[in-house]
C-alpha positions in Angstrom: -20.7 9.7 0.1 -21.1 8.2 -3.8 -19.6 4.7 -3.4 -19.0 2.4 -6.9 -18.4 -1.5 -7.2 -16.3 -2.6 -9.8 -15.9 -6.5 -11.0 -14.0 -7.1 -14.4 -12.0 -10.1 -15.5 -8.1 -9.0 -15.3 -6.1 -10.6 -18.0 -2.7 -10.3 -15.2 -4.3 -12.6 -12.8 -6.5 -14.7 -15.4 -9.4 -14.6 -13.2 -12.5 -11.8 -11.8 -11.2 -8.6 -10.2 -13.2 -6.3 -6.9 -12.9 -3.1 -6.2 -14.8 -0.2 -4.3 -14.4 3.5 -5.0 -15.4 6.0 -3.0 -16.2 9.6 -3.8 -16.2 11.5 -7.5 -13.5 13.3 -8.0 -9.7 14.6 -6.2 -6.7 13.4 -5.2 -6.9 9.6 -6.1 -5.7 7.4 -3.1 -5.6 3.8 -3.7 -5.6 1.4 0.2 -4.3 -1.9 0.3 -5.8 -4.2 2.7 -4.7 -6.3 5.7 -3.2 -9.7 4.8 -6.9 -11.5 5.0 -8.6 -8.2 4.5 -11.1 -7.6 1.3 -11.6 -4.9 -0.8 -14.4 -3.9 1.1 -12.2 -4.5 4.2 -11.7 -0.5 4.9 -15.6 0.4 4.3 -16.8 -2.4 7.3 -14.3 -1.0 9.9 -15.3 2.6 9.0 -11.6 3.8 8.3 -12.9 4.8 5.4 -15.9 6.5 7.1 -13.2 9.3 8.8 -12.2 10.7 5.7 -15.6 10.9 4.5 -15.7 14.5 4.9 -12.9 14.7 2.2 -14.5 12.4 -0.2 -17.6 14.7 -0.3 -15.8 17.5 -0.6 -14.2 16.2 -3.6 -10.5 17.0 -2.1 -9.8 12.8 -2.5 -10.9 9.8 -3.8 -10.4 6.0 -2.5 -9.5 2.9 -4.4 -10.3 -0.3 -2.5 -8.9 -3.1 -4.1 -8.7 -6.5 -3.5 -6.9 -9.2 -1.6 -4.4 -11.8 -3.5 -2.2 -12.5 -1.0 -3.6 -16.1 -1.0 -3.1 -17.0 -4.7 0.9 -15.2 -4.1 2.5 -15.3 -1.0 0.4 -17.5 0.6 -0.3 -20.3 -1.7 1.6 -23.2 -0.3 0.1 -24.9 -2.6 2.0 -23.6 -5.5 6.2 -23.8 -5.7 8.2 -20.6 -3.9 9.1 -19.5 -7.2 5.6 -19.4 -8.5 4.2 -17.4 -5.0 6.3 -14.3 -6.3 5.6 -14.8 -9.9 2.2 -14.5 -8.6 2.4 -11.2 -6.4 4.0 -10.2 -9.5 0.7 -10.6 -11.6 -0.8 -8.7 -9.1 1.5 -6.1 -9.2 0.7 -5.5 -13.1 -3.3 -5.4 -12.0 -2.5 -2.6 -10.1 -0.3 -1.1 -12.1 -2.1 -1.3 -15.3 -6.1 -1.9 -14.2 -6.7 -0.2 -10.9 -4.1 2.8 -11.3 -4.7 3.2 -15.0 -8.3 3.3 -14.6 -7.8 5.8 -11.4 -5.2 8.2 -13.8 -8.6 7.9 -16.4 -10.9 9.0 -14.1 -9.3 11.7 -12.0 -6.3 13.1 -14.8 -4.0 12.7 -11.7 -0.6 11.0 -13.1 0.5 10.2 -9.4 -0.8 8.5 -6.5 -1.3 8.4 -2.7 -0.4 4.6 -1.7 -1.5 3.7 1.6 -2.3 0.8 3.6 -2.2 -1.1 7.2 -0.4 -4.3 8.3 0.0 -6.1 5.4 -1.3 -3.2 3.4 1.8 -1.6 3.8 4.2 -3.5 2.4 2.0 -3.5 -1.1 2.5 -0.1 -0.5 6.2 0.5 0.3 6.9 -2.3 -2.5 5.0 -1.1 -4.9 6.2 2.7 -4.1 9.5 1.8 -4.1 9.6 -0.1 -7.7 7.5 2.8 -9.1 8.0 5.5 -7.6 7.1 8.0 -10.6 3.5 6.9 -9.9 3.5 8.0 -6.3 2.8 11.5 -5.2 2.7 10.2 -0.5 2.8 7.4 0.8 1.7 5.9 4.3 2.4 2.9 5.7 1.2 1.4 8.7 1.9 -0.7 11.2 3.5 -3.1 8.2 5.6 -5.8 7.4 8.1 -5.8 5.2 9.9 -9.3 5.4 8.5 -11.9 3.0 10.7 -15.0 3.6 8.3 -16.1 6.1 6.6 -17.2 3.1 8.9 -18.7 0.7 10.2 -20.9 3.5 13.9 -21.0 2.5 13.9 -20.3 -1.2 15.0 -17.0 -2.4 15.5 -15.6 -6.1 15.2 -12.4 -7.8 11.8 -12.1 -7.7 12.1 -13.0 -4.2 14.9 -10.4 -3.3 13.4 -7.5 -5.8 10.1 -7.8 -3.8 11.4 -8.0 -0.1 11.7 -4.4 1.4 14.2 -5.7 3.9 16.8 -6.8 1.8 16.8 -4.0 -1.7 16.7 -1.3 -0.5 19.7 -1.5 1.8 21.7 -2.3 -1.5 19.5 0.4 -3.7 21.7 2.9 -5.0 20.5 3.8 -8.6 20.8 7.3 -8.4 16.8 7.8 -10.5 15.1 5.3 -7.7 16.7 7.5 -5.1 16.0 10.6 -7.0 12.1 9.7 -7.5 11.9 8.8 -3.7 13.5 12.0 -2.3 9.9 13.8 -4.5 7.3 12.0 -2.5 5.8 12.7 1.4 6.6 9.6 3.0 4.8 8.8 6.5 5.9 5.1 8.4 3.2 5.0 11.8 3.2 3.0 13.8 0.7 2.2 16.7 1.6 1.4 20.3 2.3 -1.3 21.7 1.9 -2.6 18.0 4.2 -6.3 17.1 5.7 -4.5 13.6 6.8 -1.4 15.4 10.4 -2.5 15.6 10.2 -3.3 12.0 8.3 0.0 10.9 10.8 2.2 12.3 13.8 -0.2 11.0 11.8 1.0 7.6 11.9 4.6 9.0 15.7 4.5 9.5 16.3 2.7 5.7 15.1 5.4 4.2 16.8 7.8 6.3 20.0 6.4 5.6 19.2 6.7 2.0 18.7 10.3 2.7 15.1 9.6 1.9 13.2 11.9 4.0 9.9 10.5 5.8 8.5 11.1 8.7 7.6 8.3 11.6 4.9 8.5 13.8 3.4 6.7 16.5 -0.3 6.5 17.6 -0.4 6.8 21.4 -4.2 8.3 22.6 -7.1 5.9 20.8 -7.8 3.0 22.6 -8.4 0.4 19.8 -6.3 -0.1 16.8 -9.1 0.4 14.1 -9.7 4.2 15.8 -6.2 4.7 16.1 -5.6 3.6 11.9 -8.5 5.7 11.6 -7.4 8.5 13.3 -3.3 8.2 11.6 -5.2 7.7 7.7 -7.2 11.3 8.3 -4.2 13.1 9.9 -2.1 12.0 7.1 -4.9 12.6 4.1 -5.7 15.8 5.4 -1.9 17.3 4.7 -2.3 16.5 1.2 -2.5 19.6 -0.9 
């Protein structure tokens, strides 16, 4: 399986940024790391390996961008308003640097977006805010409420990046129609502390007439094995 390491200076966060890419061609898949994870997380825990046949056969090409949580939501040395602004800078990096690069490499205009735990938050939030960029979405064991990071402070940037708040109030026809075109899977693992949170997102989407599947993996013995199974099943469905 071909692996590529990329490092560049991003104007959006004013620092260097890193990413691993797996494969040479195929449907572009962007996987966001967990809260503490790095760009090499899914390689090290062998989740990428679970999809190796799809990568090697040229069906998919996987992009693993780095984490930015400790400079945004988890940076308690800056004001909560600046945490939200830092998150928006990360979003611009993903859209312009990562997705822009993947568009150039693969010539696809829409992307498969996915993540586990806090990576699921990034995946869902990006998709809800920019549905025109996404064809398929996988969110597994996600946490979707950022109020825990702002300690009572709230502004528009916080609100419009907190899916549990803005999704129930979503009325814009353009957003809803584009979200209805996306194949969405909300997944959880048995005994996950985030089960209720994921089921809540599943129901919120249904209330907006946005179809999505809710799946629970109860068969494997450990979390990483379960995640690998969920990801492989999801990717095998891509067309």
